C-alpha positions in Angstrom: -15.7 211.7 69.8 -15.6 215.6 71.6 -14.3 215.5 75.2 -15.6 218.5 77.4 -14.5 220.7 80.4 -17.4 221.3 82.3 -17.2 224.1 84.4 -17.8 222.6 87.8 -14.1 220.4 86.1 -12.5 223.6 85.4 -13.1 224.7 89.0 -12.1 221.6 90.4 -8.8 222.4 87.9 -8.2 224.9 89.6 -8.5 224.6 93.3 -6.8 222.0 93.0 -3.7 223.8 90.3 -0.5 225.3 92.8 2.3 226.3 90.1 3.5 228.7 87.8 3.8 228.1 84.3 7.3 228.1 82.8 7.2 228.8 79.6 5.5 231.5 76.8 2.2 230.0 76.4 1.3 229.2 79.7 0.4 225.9 78.9 0.9 223.1 82.3 -1.4 220.7 82.1 -1.7 217.3 80.2 -5.3 215.9 79.3 -5.6 212.5 79.0 -9.7 211.3 78.8 -10.3 207.7 78.5 -13.8 206.5 76.9 -15.2 202.6 79.1 -18.5 201.1 78.9 -19.3 202.8 82.8 -18.2 205.7 81.9 -14.8 208.5 81.1 -11.8 208.5 82.8 -10.4 211.9 82.7 -6.7 212.6 84.5 -5.1 216.2 84.6 -1.2 215.8 84.9 1.1 219.0 85.5 3.7 219.3 83.7 5.7 221.3 85.9 5.6 218.9 89.2 4.3 215.9 87.7 1.5 215.6 90.6 -1.9 214.0 89.0 -5.4 215.0 89.3 -7.9 211.9 88.6 -11.6 213.6 88.0 -13.6 210.7 86.8 -16.8 211.1 87.9 -18.0 208.4 90.7 -19.4 205.0 89.4 
């Protein structure tokens, strides 16, 4: 399976993000994709502050 981040989703993440990366790579998010029978659940967790952004499209 291939999961993609669309430009719309990327913009939502940018608008939501308020933390500064703390490692040299700049990585700070964990992406979770869960395929279901009615769509894909998409969640982004900030590794710094532990907030979770639910990007699941309206079912």
